[in-house]
Each structure stands twice: as structure tokens, then as C-alpha cells.
MIVORO-159506 format. One line per 5 residues: number of its first residue (from 1); for each residue x, y, z of C-alpha. Coordinates in Angstrom, 2 decimals, m for minus. Layout:
// MIVORO-159506
NUM	X,Y,Z  ...
This chain:
// MIVORO-159506
1	47.18,m219.93,m244.40  49.43,m222.97,m244.63  52.16,m223.74,m242.11  55.73,m222.52,m242.85  58.54,m224.87,m243.91
6	60.42,m225.01,m240.58  57.58,m226.73,m238.78  56.24,m223.52,m237.31  52.55,m222.55,m237.48  51.55,m219.11,m238.86
11	50.33,m216.82,m236.18  47.41,m215.64,m238.32  45.99,m219.28,m238.36  43.48,m219.74,m235.44  42.86,m222.93,m233.66
16	39.52,m224.40,m232.86  40.14,m224.62,m229.08  42.03,m222.69,m226.42  44.41,m225.57,m225.82  45.44,m225.69,m229.46
21	48.92,m224.24,m230.35  47.82,m222.90,m233.66  48.03,m219.16,m234.04  50.68,m218.92,m231.27  54.05,m217.45,m232.13
26	57.18,m219.46,m231.54  55.47,m222.87,m231.04  56.93,m225.87,m232.66  55.11,m228.91,m233.92  55.26,m232.03,m231.75
31	57.58,m234.63,m233.24  56.18,m238.03,m234.04  58.67,m240.61,m232.39  58.43,m244.38,m232.43  59.41,m245.29,m228.93
36	59.00,m249.08,m229.27  62.38,m249.26,m231.11  65.65,m249.57,m229.20  67.57,m247.29,m231.53  65.13,m244.35,m230.86
41	65.76,m244.55,m227.10  69.33,m243.19,m227.34  68.44,m240.63,m230.02  65.31,m239.04,m228.48  66.08,m239.62,m224.70
46	67.71,m237.03,m222.48  70.14,m238.80,m220.09  72.34,m235.91,m219.18  71.12,m235.79,m215.53  71.95,m239.45,m215.08
51	75.39,m239.13,m216.60  76.15,m236.17,m214.38  75.17,m238.15,m211.29  77.37,m241.09,m212.28  80.27,m238.78,m212.98
56	79.95,m237.22,m209.54  79.90,m240.73,m207.91  83.03,m241.72,m209.80  84.69,m238.46,m208.76  83.93,m239.10,m205.09
61	85.22,m242.69,m205.32  88.51,m241.56,m206.89  89.17,m238.68,m204.53  87.59,m239.75,m201.16  87.48,m243.56,m201.53
66	83.68,m243.76,m201.48  80.56,m241.73,m201.28  80.65,m238.80,m198.88  77.09,m239.56,m197.69  78.25,m242.99,m196.40
71	81.36,m241.62,m194.61  81.32,m241.19,m190.86  81.54,m237.78,m189.22  84.93,m238.61,m187.70  86.43,m239.08,m191.15
76	85.13,m235.82,m192.56  85.57,m233.50,m189.58  88.08,m232.90,m186.86  87.62,m231.98,m183.21  88.43,m228.41,m182.34
81	89.24,m228.17,m178.69  90.48,m224.57,m178.70  94.11,m225.60,m177.76  96.73,m225.59,m180.49  98.88,m228.20,m178.88
86	96.04,m230.46,m178.17  94.61,m230.04,m181.60  97.88,m230.87,m183.12  98.12,m234.19,m181.07  94.51,m235.15,m181.95
91	94.80,m234.35,m185.62  98.35,m235.47,m185.93  98.84,m238.13,m188.60  101.63,m240.65,m188.56  103.46,m240.34,m191.87
96	103.84,m243.80,m193.51  107.09,m245.02,m194.88  108.15,m244.33,m198.48  108.19,m248.06,m199.30  104.55,m248.39,m198.06
101	103.47,m245.45,m200.24  105.08,m247.04,m203.31  103.35,m250.43,m202.59  99.91,m248.80,m202.11  97.67,m248.88,m205.27
106	97.29,m245.61,m207.09  93.49,m245.90,m207.56  91.19,m245.78,m204.53  88.49,m247.85,m206.29  88.42,m251.27,m204.82
111	89.02,m254.32,m206.89  86.00,m255.91,m208.61  86.82,m259.30,m207.25  87.99,m260.59,m203.90  91.40,m261.99,m204.68
116	91.59,m263.75,m201.38  88.69,m265.93,m202.31  90.74,m267.47,m205.13  93.66,m268.11,m202.83  91.91,m269.51,m199.78
121	89.78,m272.63,m200.13  86.12,m271.93,m199.71  86.91,m268.26,m199.20  83.57,m266.96,m200.41  81.68,m269.50,m198.32
126	83.63,m268.48,m195.28  83.05,m264.73,m195.95  79.29,m265.29,m196.37  79.25,m267.22,m193.16  81.01,m264.39,m191.35
131	78.69,m261.85,m192.65  75.60,m263.94,m191.67  77.02,m264.29,m188.13  77.60,m260.53,m187.90  73.93,m259.90,m188.87
136	72.72,m262.39,m186.27  74.90,m260.83,m183.57  73.39,m257.38,m184.34  70.02,m258.95,m183.65  71.31,m260.61,m180.40
141	71.60,m264.15,m181.66  75.00,m265.74,m180.96  76.39,m269.15,m181.96  76.30,m272.02,m179.57  80.03,m271.90,m178.75
146	79.75,m268.26,m177.72  76.60,m268.88,m175.78  78.25,m271.60,m173.74  81.22,m269.40,m173.18  79.05,m266.59,m171.92
151	77.24,m269.02,m169.64  80.58,m270.05,m168.23  81.63,m266.51,m167.64  78.31,m265.69,m165.94  78.57,m268.78,m163.69
156	79.35,m267.73,m160.13  82.70,m269.05,m158.94  82.49,m271.18,m155.82  85.58,m271.06,m153.63  84.06,m273.04,m150.69
161	84.01,m276.85,m150.68  80.73,m278.68,m150.48  79.75,m280.14,m147.29  80.32,m283.77,m146.59  77.39,m286.17,m145.97
166	78.58,m287.14,m142.54  78.43,m283.55,m141.18  75.62,m283.52,m138.53  75.24,m279.78,m138.63  74.41,m279.64,m142.35
171	71.02,m278.25,m143.52  68.14,m280.45,m144.40  65.77,m280.26,m147.44  62.73,m282.09,m148.74  64.05,m284.98,m150.90
176	60.78,m285.18,m152.79  60.16,m281.47,m153.16  60.15,m279.51,m156.40  63.26,m277.42,m155.49  66.52,m278.91,m154.36
181	69.81,m277.18,m153.39  71.64,m279.81,m155.47  70.11,m278.46,m158.69  71.21,m274.84,m158.04  74.51,m275.40,m159.94
186	72.53,m276.44,m163.07  70.25,m273.38,m163.24  70.68,m271.11,m166.30  72.43,m273.67,m168.43  71.38,m275.06,m171.77
191	69.23,m278.19,m171.40  70.82,m279.91,m174.46  74.32,m279.25,m172.99  73.30,m280.69,m169.57  71.85,m283.85,m171.32
196	74.99,m284.37,m173.41  77.24,m283.96,m170.39  75.17,m286.45,m168.33  74.49,m283.75,m165.78  70.74,m283.85,m166.40
201	68.43,m286.72,m167.44  66.83,m286.87,m170.83  63.15,m285.87,m170.80  61.01,m288.93,m170.48  58.46,m289.37,m173.28
206	54.80,m289.16,m172.32  53.91,m292.52,m173.85  56.21,m294.22,m171.30  54.25,m292.65,m168.42  51.15,m294.54,m169.52
211	50.56,m297.78,m167.72  50.20,m300.84,m169.86  47.18,m301.96,m167.78  44.66,m300.33,m165.47  44.87,m303.17,m162.98
216	46.30,m302.34,m159.61  49.76,m303.81,m158.64  48.33,m305.62,m155.62  44.84,m306.90,m155.90  42.72,m307.31,m152.76
221	41.78,m311.01,m152.36  38.21,m312.18,m151.68  36.98,m312.09,m148.06  36.81,m315.88,m147.98  40.52,m316.08,m148.12
226	41.05,m314.57,m144.64  42.26,m316.68,m141.81  38.98,m316.25,m140.02  36.34,m315.68,m142.75  32.62,m315.85,m142.37
231	30.69,m318.91,m143.45  29.04,m317.22,m146.45  32.26,m315.66,m147.91  34.15,m318.90,m147.40  31.49,m321.02,m149.13
236	31.46,m318.49,m151.98  35.22,m318.83,m152.49  34.93,m322.61,m152.39  32.33,m322.48,m155.04  34.55,m320.43,m157.34
241	37.42,m322.92,m156.82  34.99,m325.75,m157.43  33.86,m324.18,m160.80  37.52,m323.84,m161.88  38.19,m327.53,m161.19
246	34.98,m328.59,m162.99  36.05,m326.61,m166.04  39.43,m328.26,m166.19  37.89,m331.70,m165.74  35.55,m331.01,m168.69
251	38.40,m329.96,m170.89  40.25,m333.20,m170.05  37.17,m335.30,m170.82  36.64,m333.48,m174.14  40.18,m334.27,m175.15
256	39.81,m337.92,m174.15  36.61,m338.13,m176.32  38.39,m336.62,m179.31  41.35,m339.03,m179.07  39.11,m342.05,m178.37
261	38.71,m344.57,m181.25  35.21,m344.94,m182.65  33.13,m347.97,m181.82  34.03,m351.06,m183.90  37.43,m349.61,m184.97
266	40.59,m351.58,m184.42  43.97,m350.26,m183.39  46.05,m349.98,m186.53  49.00,m352.39,m186.89  52.02,m352.50,m189.11
271	50.29,m355.00,m191.47  47.10,m352.89,m191.82  49.14,m349.70,m192.39  51.27,m351.38,m195.11  48.05,m352.75,m196.86
276	46.57,m349.27,m196.78  49.67,m347.73,m198.39  49.75,m350.40,m201.11  46.05,m350.07,m201.93  45.55,m349.04,m205.60
281	49.05,m349.83,m206.83  48.18,m353.41,m208.20  46.33,m353.46,m211.50  42.97,m355.21,m211.62  42.38,m358.18,m214.04
286	38.70,m357.46,m214.83  38.11,m356.01,m218.22  35.03,m354.14,m216.94  37.18,m352.10,m214.51  39.49,m351.05,m217.38
291	36.66,m350.58,m219.92  36.30,m347.48,m221.99  33.37,m345.10,m222.52  30.01,m346.62,m223.42  28.31,m346.16,m226.84
296	25.48,m344.20,m225.39  27.84,m341.63,m224.00  29.44,m341.28,m227.38  26.21,m340.71,m229.24  25.02,m338.04,m226.87
301	25.77,m334.52,m228.17  25.24,m331.10,m226.70  21.96,m329.32,m227.61  22.37,m326.45,m230.09  20.93,m322.96,m229.40
306	18.11,m321.77,m231.70  18.58,m318.46,m233.33  16.06,m315.75,m232.41  13.88,m314.09,m235.08  13.62,m310.36,m235.65
311	10.08,m310.32,m234.18  11.29,m311.97,m230.93  14.06,m309.43,m230.57  11.69,m306.57,m231.06  9.29,m307.98,m228.42
316	12.10,m308.34,m225.96  13.29,m304.79,m226.56  9.71,m303.42,m226.05  9.31,m305.45,m222.88  12.64,m304.09,m221.52
321	11.61,m300.42,m222.27  8.17,m301.09,m220.67  9.84,m302.50,m217.54  12.17,m299.57,m217.23  9.31,m297.08,m217.52
326	7.29,m298.97,m214.84  10.25,m299.01,m212.52  10.73,m295.27,m212.95  7.07,m294.53,m212.31  7.24,m296.74,m209.18
331	10.14,m294.82,m207.85  8.44,m291.46,m208.50  5.33,m292.76,m206.78  7.31,m293.80,m203.70  8.94,m290.37,m203.54
336	5.55,m288.70,m203.58  4.20,m290.98,m200.99  7.27,m290.25,m198.85  5.92,m286.71,m198.18  3.13,m288.30,m196.11
341	5.57,m290.48,m194.09  7.63,m287.69,m192.53  6.40,m288.45,m188.97  7.24,m292.13,m189.30  10.64,m291.20,m190.85
346	11.36,m288.89,m187.97  10.41,m291.67,m185.47  12.67,m294.13,m187.31  15.57,m291.72,m187.28  15.09,m291.07,m183.62
351	15.09,m294.75,m182.88  18.09,m295.21,m185.04  20.01,m292.57,m183.13  19.07,m294.13,m179.84  20.23,m297.54,m181.12
356	23.51,m295.98,m182.22  24.01,m294.31,m178.81  23.33,m297.60,m177.08  25.92,m299.45,m179.31  28.41,m296.67,m178.60
361	28.00,m297.11,m174.82  28.42,m300.87,m175.21  31.59,m300.35,m177.24  33.02,m298.07,m174.50  32.15,m300.50,m171.80
366	33.73,m303.38,m173.89  36.84,m301.18,m174.39  37.08,m300.60,m170.57  36.79,m304.27,m169.97  39.44,m305.13,m172.53
371	41.84,m302.62,m170.92  41.60,m304.71,m167.73  42.34,m308.06,m169.54  45.85,m309.27,m170.25  46.97,m308.90,m173.88
376	48.63,m311.42,m176.09  52.38,m310.53,m175.94  53.96,m313.88,m176.89  53.20,m317.28,m178.33  51.56,m318.37,m174.95
381	48.33,m317.23,m173.52  47.92,m315.95,m170.05  46.44,m318.52,m167.65  44.84,m317.57,m164.36  46.58,m319.00,m161.34
386	44.75,m321.39,m159.03  42.70,m319.92,m156.30  44.33,m320.12,m152.96  41.69,m321.40,m150.52  41.67,m323.49,m147.38
391	39.21,m326.30,m146.88  36.73,m326.21,m144.03  38.65,m328.51,m141.90  41.87,m326.56,m142.43  40.46,m323.31,m141.00
396	41.85,m322.34,m137.58  40.79,m319.79,m135.01  44.36,m318.61,m134.47  46.73,m316.89,m136.84  49.68,m318.73,m135.43
401	48.25,m322.14,m136.47  47.49,m321.06,m140.00  49.33,m322.81,m142.76  50.46,m320.69,m145.72  48.86,m321.33,m149.03
406	50.43,m320.40,m152.35  53.70,m318.56,m153.02  54.40,m314.86,m152.80  57.02,m315.05,m155.63  54.60,m316.91,m157.87
411	51.82,m314.39,m157.12  54.06,m311.44,m158.04  55.23,m313.22,m161.25  51.59,m313.73,m162.27  50.76,m310.20,m161.47
416	53.45,m309.01,m163.85  52.04,m311.13,m166.67  48.44,m309.98,m165.94  49.45,m306.35,m166.04  51.24,m306.76,m169.42
421	54.65,m305.99,m168.06  56.11,m309.34,m169.16  54.90,m312.06,m171.53  53.46,m315.38,m170.28  56.27,m317.91,m169.84
426	56.64,m321.54,m169.04  59.42,m323.36,m167.17  62.30,m324.33,m169.43  62.68,m328.10,m169.87  66.39,m329.04,m169.76
431	67.24,m332.27,m171.40  70.56,m333.92,m170.75  72.26,m334.60,m174.02  75.15,m336.83,m172.76  74.53,m339.86,m170.55
436	75.95,m339.87,m167.00  78.90,m342.06,m166.61  79.66,m343.39,m163.13  83.32,m344.03,m162.46  84.60,m345.60,m159.27
441	87.71,m343.94,m157.99  90.71,m345.92,m157.04  90.88,m344.61,m153.46  87.20,m345.48,m152.91  87.69,m348.95,m154.42
446	90.52,m349.72,m151.94  88.29,m348.87,m149.02  85.43,m350.99,m150.25  87.64,m353.91,m150.95
């Protein structure tokens, strides 16, 4: 039996499976719809529920001024206290003026654009900023101005005057302790605010706490520098001072040897200097000095390179290939032999690690010694000061008879240079530009005459 014209299937026609709609009365054939075309979306889509929802939303906005689900309970309900007079006062509405009712817009739907943003400069920017501040306030984050104001309000008001320093009955506290009563007024305030108002010091960087040198500020002198030293310690200090003087003497002798004229040389005079400057400027008269290139030099020509034959090139290529093969076989043989040298390789690695460890320790010791040495901070190098030592005949058995040696100010100045606090300096040499003119005053001249 064929299906009918209206798209229905004859009930006498049986289907092959239980899920088939064939043979069932009143069933319609499924329509074939092309859903990848935009024009078929509106024709074959059921959007009645969406239109009903949007119509309901528009109705609530026109009548109630917004969605009822977003309204508060106070706007939708009234408080029933059970008393007519009280209910009338609570629910009493103040009737607006007629002119205000005329000026109010008829529609309760808000305008699509904020008109004030076009009238006020940067209105949208200010509005977004205000909304962002409101969100932060809900999270408990306030702007700096409000935080400072809240801190000022929380600050306890002191009505009593502070005690004067000359009051003998005032309380005492540890000046170097961690807590001080003078800092109680600054507790609870913003650190940045205290630094900007000069009420608190700026935090000192950690790099400034490091000392430029590990040397102590005051170095202990040798035992031989005491006013009553032992014989051995005094002789040791004298030996050190002697070595310093010998070193200075050798440097002076070396400088004299370098500046000394060689044997047989004469001191240059003006005449010899002028003759040396004029040497080579006067032309020579001999023809041999001005002569050209000899004929033998002209006939000599460069040797020409001979061209290699094909057989020679082939032999060179075969020798190169043979050498490369031999090198590869040698490398492979060395790798195979390396398996039998594991013990020696482990021993060499162990010795290498020990050598690296020894060099590392030497570098650390060298670095520690360099930390104790003065660095180059300026154009001048640091020079050790002379050793303050008394001779054997200058030693006394009494401290009252001892003569001072050296200068305390110079010792401190050298200590600053040695500890890299200041750069090495030398005494400024002042040179008088104008000559001194002596004038005899008239009053003095009258007395002398």
C-alpha cells in the first residue's frame, strides 16, 4: 500500500521495527528542513515562549518601573501594625505638586543614554570611578584620604600637656630599648604618611648597613710599640721599620739608575739638539745615494706556478680519503680501548675534583684577603703610614718621661683611607699667582727717619 497524499502513512502498511511509525494511525511524516540557512530559522523555529517572556518584562518595566524580582520587600509590601491611625501614618504618601507631575516623564523606562555624561566633562569616567570605589568599599577597601581620616578619628585625643624635660619627678625609660614612650603617638598610622610628614625616618637600605671593609676601626699596635716593651718584641718592630726603609732606599736607587746617562754619553746641548733636528733635511751630492734600482733586480721575475695534471689530482684525492679513513679507525680504536681504562679515568676524575676543590679554597682565601686590603677609590693609591717606633736609646722606664711618636689625627685619617671610607688624598699645593709687594707706610717712614 502506498502512502496517502497528505503525508500520512496507511495504517495497513506495517513497519520493520517497533520504533517505526509506519502502520500507526494519525502519524505525520517528519519534515526535511535545512537548518544551516538563516531564512529557515524564522520559518521553522518556535519562539513564542521567548516573545511571551520579553513581553512580560516590558510590561513590568512600564507599570512597576523595573522587574518585580529585583524590587525590595519594602516597595512591594506595607507594614500592618494592627492600628488604623498608625497604619495611615506609616503608609501615608505625600502627594506631589501638580507642576511636578506635569514635568515627570510619562514612561517609566529609563533613558538609553546618560544625558549627564554629555553635559559634564569626563562624566562617564567619573561615574565608572565612583562605581569602582563603591565595589571596593563593599570589600572593605577604602581610598587613602578616607583611611587617613579614619585614623585621625580613631586617634585618642590628649588633653594633658607633655611633661617638660627639667621635671625631676618624670618617669625614666631605656633610651636604647626597643619600645619608647615617645613613639606611642605614632602607633597605628600609615608608614608612608609618617615618612612624608617627617615624623618617621625612611627605612635604611640593607646595602648601606654593610661595612666597606672588614678591618676594625682601631687596630691594636704591635707589642714593641709599648712604652716598656720586651727586648724581643722591640727588636721585631725595629726590624719591620728597617725593612720599610730599605725598600724605600731601593726604589730611590732604581729611579736614579733609570735616569742616569749611559757610559760614554754626553749631556745634550743646544747645538747637538739642533744638529739632530736638521739631520736628513740636506740633500746628499753623491749619485750613488740617489741611484735607482739595479739591473739585476729588474731582470728578476716571480716564479710561475705549474699546473697539476689529472693524475696528480686523483692521487691527492685518494690520499685524502685514505687519511680520513685512518683517522676514523684510530678514533674508534681509542674508544674501544677506553673501556679498559675506566679505573684510570675514575682516578683522574677524582684527582681533578680534588684539584678544583683546592683552587676553590685558595680563591676563597684570596677573596678574604682582598676584603681586608684598601681598594682603589681615586687617582692615588693608598700608601701605608710610617711605623711609629722608638729607638733603643729613646726607651724610658717611666710613662711620664715618654715622648709621643706620631699624630693621632694623622692616624685616624689614614684609618679612614684604609677602611675605604674616603679616597687617598695628598696635601694641596697652593701657588701664589701675584707677587707680594711691600709698601712702607708714611707713618712708619716718619718714625724710621
